[in-house]
N, C-alpha and C positions, 0 to 999 in steps of 0.2 A: 503493500499500500504506500502511495506517496501523496503528500499534501501539496496543493496548489493554491496560491494566493489569487483572489479575484481582485484585480486593479480597477477595473471599470465594467459597468453594465450599459449597454447601449441600444438605442431603439431608432427605427426609421418608419416613416409612414408609407414610402414608396420603395419599390424595388430598384435596385442599381443605383441607389444613392448612399452617401456616407450616413452612418448612423451617429446619432449625437448621444453622449453620455447622459445618463439618467441617475437620479438618486437611488432608485431601485426599480426592478423589473418583476413583474408577476408572471410565473410560469404556469400555464394550464396545460391540458392534454393535446393542445394544437401548437404549442410553442410559447412565445413571449406575447402576453396580451397586448394588442394594439400595434404589434410589429407587422410590417408589410410581408414577411416570410413565413408567418404563422399559418398552419393549415394541417389538414389531415394527410401528411406525406412524411417523407423520412428525413428531410432537412429542415427540421423545426427551429432549431437553435444552433447558431454557429459560434465557434470558439477559435481564437487565435492567441498564441503566446508572445510575449514581448521578445522571447527568444528568436522568433521568426521576424518580427517587426524590426528589430534591430538591424538585421541584413538589409532591409530595404532602406533604412535609415542611412546605412553606410553608402549604399549604391546612389541614393538620391541627393545625399548631402544635406538633408534637413530632417528636423525633428517630425515625427508622425504621431498624431494624437489618437487616442483610443477610439475606435469605431470608424476610422478613415478607410479601413478596408472592409467596412460593413459587417463586422463581427459583433455578435450580440454581448459576448463576454470576452474580455481581454484578461489574460492571466500571466502569472510567472510562476516558475518552479518546474516546468517540464516542457520538453520538446513535444508538444501535442500531437504532431504528425507521426510520431513513433507509436502512437496508440493504434489499436486495431478495431474494426467493427465488432460489436457485442461487449467490449469493455465498458465500464461504467464509472460515473462520477457521482459522488453523493455528498451531502451536506445537510445535517439535520434530517428531516424526512423527505428531502428533495432527491430525486434519482434520475439521472440522464443516461441514456444509452447511446454509444457511438454507432452511427449508422453509415458514415462515409468520410473517407479521408481525401481532402481536396475536391476540386469541381472543375468543370470546363471553364476556360477563360474566354470572355468574349472580346478581348482586345479593345480596339479603338471604338467599338460599338458600346462600350460600357463607361458610364459617366465617372465611376471611380478610377478606371484606368486612365482616362483622359486628364483627371484632376491630380492624381497622385502619381502616375507613371507605371512603373513595373510593379504589379500587384502580386504579393506573396500568398494571398489567400487560395488561388486555384491549387497550389502545390503543398501548402503546409497548414491552411485552415482545416478545421474538422467540423463535423456536423452531427447532431444528436436529436433523438426524440425523447420527449418527456414522459417518463413512466411514473414518476410521483410528482405533483405540482407544488408550488410554494413561492416565497419571496427570496430574491437574491438581490444583495447590494455589494458595493466595493468593501473590501476588507475581509470578506468571509472566506473560508477555507474550503475547498473542495478536495475530497479525498478520491484518489484514482485507484479503481479495482480492476486489474486485468482480469479478462474472462478466463476461467480455468474449465476447460471442456471435461465433461464426465462421458466416459466411454465404457460399454460392456461388451466383452467379446465371449460369445457362448459357443463351446465346442460340444456337439451331439455325436456321441460315439459309445455303443455298448462296450466294446472291447477295450478302449482306451480308458473309459470310466471305471472298467473293473481290473484295470492294471495289467491286462494282457500285453499292450504295447504302449509306447510313450505317445501322448499327443504332440504332434509337431506343429499343426496348423494354427492352432490357437496362440501359442507363443510367436509364431511367425507373423501372425497378423498384428499382434501387439508390438513386435520390433519394428515393422514397417510403419505403424501409426506414431510410434515414439520418434522415428526418423523424420516423418512428415511434420509433426508438430514442432521439433527442434529447428528443422529448415525454415519453418514459417515464423519462428521466434514466438510461438504461442505455447501456452502451458496445458497440460491435460493430466487427468487422472484416469488411469486404465486399469479395469478389473477384469480378470479371466475367470471363466466358469467352465467346468468339465461335467457333463451330464450324459446319461444314457439317451437312447432314442426314445424319449418318454414325453409325449404331448402335454401332459399335465405340468411337468417340471419345466419345460420350455414355457408354457403358459404363465407359471408362476414367476419366472425370471422376468418375462416381459411385463407383467404387472408391477414387479418391483422396480423396473426401469422407469415406468410411466410415473409411479408414486414418487420416486426419487429424483425426478426431473432429469434423468440421463439424456445426454444430447444424441449420442449415436450408439445403435446396437449392431453388432456384426455377428452374424451366424455362419458357422463352418462345420464341415463334417456331416455325417448323417445321411441316410438315404430317405 
């Protein structure tokens, strides 16, 4: 878990325009109340770190104010673009889920690009949807929670489960998954089960996976 400081909360009434710092913003299930980008879609709330803004300040040779890149929340403490979809930010009862890293740049057709110049938002801004609403203001701390995927690997084999021979497919699936998550710089908790070809036992494990909110279930073996 990592703590991130909110430097500024920003809002705009029209899309494609610079957002202005506000004393506070109200998050609802559509995004920021009164903001032009709020709606029933995946990019409800935008965040950009001063770590990214500083790069543009060096390139442009001028100070860039919070909201100039149309971000709703300006932060310090983490290179936000290193987050991943499904990671979450929380504070108090508020919860945001990352949905997208970066976006398409509209170039000279964007009012922000024309006014500010090289915009870092398309590469290093991130977008979230609101899971739990509330009030945000400058000075509050966001806690960053990387998504830990829960995976269940189930091998169905009468002979392997009775010890007649070693199950190799289940461990191999786990090995491939561990390599995948490592390459993607993601975290995962992978649990292996070895059961006979028994529909009731399989059904029981699938109910367990559903109740415990397991993200993926892989079945291997069995006829």
